[in-house]
N, C-alpha and C positions, 0 to 999 in steps of 0.2 A: 352830126354833132361831134365836136372834138373831145378827146379824153381829158380828164383833169390833169394828167401828167404833162401833156403838151401845153396846157394853159399855164401851169405853174412854172415850167421851164421857160416859156416865153416871157412871163412876167419877170423872172429872175434875169433874163437876158436884157430886158429893158432897164431894170435897176442897175445892172452892171454898166450899161452904156451911159446912163445918167451919172453914175459914179465916175466914169472916165471923163466926162465933160467937167464934172466938179473938180477932179484932180488937175485937169488941164488949165482951168481958169482961176484956181485959188492958190495963193501962196501957202507954204508949209506952216507958217505961224497962224494962219486963219482956219486951218483944218480943225475939226473937232478932235479932241484928245483920244477918242476911241478908234480913230482911223489910223492905219499904218502910215507912217510918213510925217506925222505931226512933229514939228521942231519949233520950239519956242524961239521967237526972235528971228526966224529965217524968212527971207523973201524968195526962196527957191521954189520953183514950180517942179513938181514931180512928174516929169514926162514919161518915165518908165512905168510908174504906177498907172498913169492914164492909158498908156499903150497896152499894158497888160489887161486892164479892166475892159478896154475896148475889144481886144481879141477874145476874151472870155465871153463878153456879151454877144458878140457876133457868132461865136461858136454855139452858145446856148440858143440863140434865135434860129440858127440853121438846124439844130437838133429838134427844136419844137416844130419847125416847118416839115422836116422829114417824118417826124412822129405823127403829125397830123395827116400827112399824105398817106401814111400806112393805114390809118383808120378807115 
């Protein structure tokens, strides 16, 4: 059975990857105002935010995988 820590870290990794996809597909004016990168009236796609979220998500998934292998 996996520990709760690896489960939480894995879920956070999946959320970060979903956020990366959202950043990559949504213009800045359509982002919710609470997300970093929101700009009213802008059609710009935040590729750096998407790439950063993807890297964080993959790192969290790798951490969860290694944490689970340790159990």
